[in-house]
C-alpha positions in Angstrom: -21.2 72.5 -34.3 -19.0 69.4 -34.3 -19.4 67.1 -37.3 -16.4 65.0 -38.2 -16.7 63.7 -41.8 -17.3 59.9 -42.0 -14.3 59.6 -44.3 -12.0 60.9 -41.5 -13.4 58.3 -39.1 -12.9 55.5 -41.7 -9.3 56.7 -42.2 -8.6 56.8 -38.5 -10.0 53.3 -38.0 -8.0 52.0 -40.9 -4.8 53.5 -39.4 -5.5 51.9 -36.0 -6.2 48.5 -37.5 -3.0 48.8 -39.6 -0.7 49.6 -36.6 2.8 48.1 -36.9 3.5 46.8 -33.5 7.0 46.9 -32.1 8.8 43.8 -30.9 8.1 43.7 -27.2 11.0 44.2 -24.7 11.9 41.0 -22.7 10.5 42.5 -19.5 7.0 42.3 -18.1 4.1 44.8 -18.5 4.7 48.4 -17.7 8.4 48.0 -17.0 9.1 48.5 -20.7 7.0 51.7 -20.9 3.5 51.1 -22.1 2.1 47.6 -21.5 1.9 46.1 -25.1 -1.2 44.1 -24.4 -3.1 47.0 -22.9 -2.1 49.3 -25.8 -3.4 46.6 -28.3 -6.6 46.4 -26.4 -7.1 50.2 -26.5 -6.3 50.3 -30.2 -8.8 47.6 -30.9 -11.5 49.4 -28.9 -10.8 52.7 -30.7 -11.0 51.0 -34.0 -14.1 48.9 -33.5 -15.8 49.7 -30.2 -15.7 53.4 -29.7 -18.9 55.1 -30.7 -17.7 58.5 -31.9 -21.1 59.7 -33.0 -22.6 59.2 -29.6 -19.8 61.3 -28.0 -20.1 63.9 -30.8 -23.8 64.3 -30.0 -23.1 64.6 -26.3 -20.5 67.4 -27.0 -22.9 69.2 -29.3 -25.6 69.1 -26.6 -23.4 71.1 -24.1 -24.2 74.8 -23.4 -21.5 76.1 -25.8 -21.1 79.9 -26.5 -18.6 81.9 -28.5 -17.1 85.4 -27.9 -14.9 87.5 -30.1 -12.2 89.1 -27.9 -9.7 91.3 -29.8 -10.1 89.1 -32.9 -9.7 85.8 -31.0 -12.7 83.5 -31.0 -13.1 82.1 -27.5 -15.4 79.1 -27.1 -16.8 78.5 -23.6 -19.4 76.5 -21.8 -21.8 78.3 -19.5 -23.5 76.5 -16.6 -25.9 78.8 -14.8 -26.3 78.4 -11.1 -29.5 77.0 -9.7 -29.8 80.1 -7.5 -29.8 83.8 -8.0 -26.7 85.9 -7.2 -24.3 82.9 -7.3 -20.6 83.7 -7.5 -19.2 83.0 -11.0 -16.2 80.7 -11.5 -13.9 80.2 -14.5 -12.4 76.7 -14.8 -9.3 76.0 -16.9 -8.1 72.6 -18.1 -4.5 71.6 -18.7 -2.7 70.2 -21.8 -3.3 68.0 -23.7 -6.8 67.6 -22.3 -9.8 69.8 -23.2 -12.7 71.7 -21.7 -14.6 68.4 -21.8 -12.8 67.0 -18.7 -14.4 69.8 -16.6 -18.0 69.2 -17.6 -19.0 67.0 -14.7 -17.3 69.3 -12.2 -19.1 72.3 -13.7 -22.4 70.5 -13.4 -21.8 69.6 -9.8 -20.8 73.2 -9.0 -23.7 74.8 -10.8 -26.5 72.4 -9.6 -25.3 70.8 -6.3 -28.8 69.8 -5.4 -28.8 67.2 -8.2 -25.7 65.6 -6.6 -26.8 65.5 -3.0 -25.6 69.0 -2.2 -27.1 72.3 -1.0 -28.4 74.7 -3.7 -27.1 77.6 -1.6 -23.6 76.4 -2.6 -24.2 76.7 -6.3 -21.9 78.7 -8.6 -22.3 79.9 -12.2 -19.5 78.1 -14.1 -17.7 79.2 -17.2 -15.4 76.6 -18.9 -13.4 78.1 -21.8 -11.4 76.3 -24.5 -7.7 77.1 -24.5 -6.7 79.2 -27.6 -5.9 76.9 -30.5 -7.5 73.8 -28.9 -10.9 72.4 -29.8 -13.1 75.4 -30.7 -11.1 78.5 -29.7 -9.1 80.1 -32.5 -5.3 79.8 -32.2 -3.0 82.7 -31.2 -2.2 85.1 -34.1 1.4 85.6 -33.0 4.1 83.7 -31.0 4.0 86.2 -28.2 0.2 85.5 -27.9 -1.0 89.0 -27.3 -3.3 89.2 -25.3 -2.2 86.2 -23.2 -4.7 83.6 -22.1 -5.3 84.9 -18.6 -6.2 88.3 -20.1 -8.6 86.7 -22.6 -10.2 85.0 -19.6 -10.5 88.2 -17.7 -12.0 90.0 -20.7 -14.4 87.1 -21.2 -15.5 87.1 -17.6 -15.5 90.8 -16.9 -16.1 92.6 -20.2 -18.1 90.0 -22.2 -20.1 88.4 -19.4 -20.3 91.3 -17.0 -19.0 89.6 -13.9 -17.5 92.2 -11.6 -16.2 89.6 -9.1 -15.4 85.9 -9.8 -13.3 83.0 -8.7 -10.9 80.8 -10.8 -9.7 77.2 -10.8 -7.0 75.5 -12.9 -5.0 72.4 -13.2 -1.7 71.6 -15.1 -1.3 74.4 -17.7 -4.5 75.9 -16.3 -2.8 76.4 -13.0 -0.4 78.9 -14.5 -3.2 80.7 -16.3 -5.2 80.8 -13.1 -2.3 82.1 -11.0 -1.5 84.8 -13.5 -5.2 85.8 -13.7 -5.4 86.2 -9.9 -2.1 88.1 -9.9 -3.1 90.5 -12.7 -6.7 91.2 -11.5 -6.8 91.0 -7.7 -9.6 93.6 -7.7 -11.9 91.2 -9.6 -10.7 87.7 -8.8 -11.9 86.9 -5.3 -9.8 83.7 -5.0 -8.0 81.0 -7.0 -7.7 77.2 -6.6 -4.9 75.4 -8.4 -3.8 71.8 -8.7 -0.2 72.7 -9.3 2.0 75.2 -7.5 3.9 77.3 -10.0 6.3 80.2 -9.7 4.8 82.9 -11.9 6.9 85.7 -13.4 6.0 89.2 -12.4 3.1 90.6 -14.2 3.9 94.0 -15.7 1.7 96.8 -14.5 -1.2 97.9 -16.8 -0.5 100.9 -18.9 -1.6 104.2 -17.5 
């Protein structure tokens, strides 16, 4: 699924090694913004120490699926619960991060017994990629119709067949999650967000 051309990796490493560093401000460390020495260390690691192919293989080994929803390709990970009848959850990341930051959380929620928990607390976990990021296709218009929370509902309810489910989100995902719960209270049993946002009124569905 993911196979970055070797030429692109060589080009990136060359750009990192060729960074033109700014003259440091005459103040220590992070008082000038980003600590110059730390940034140099990171650039050197990205250029000569970071093993992209190992991470690429790990990403490709994840339980990825794809769904076509009104012409939008939605990529998602599916982690099935270790017990029957578990409540499904949809987890939404923020920006500029990706679905990848939620992988370990999804594993702990779907197989708690592997992490010292009780298998009765397991959930089936769905982790979609935001439209236009990583493997989901970008919106086809500026008004993004349907909006992301509607894509998530159609994925969970129509595509995957979950009549009832919960939702979690952080950062940008908090707004998506809040709108999802607001628009579909008959299906969303509860939401958990990391940011409290004031959501605009959701227009009623057409009759």
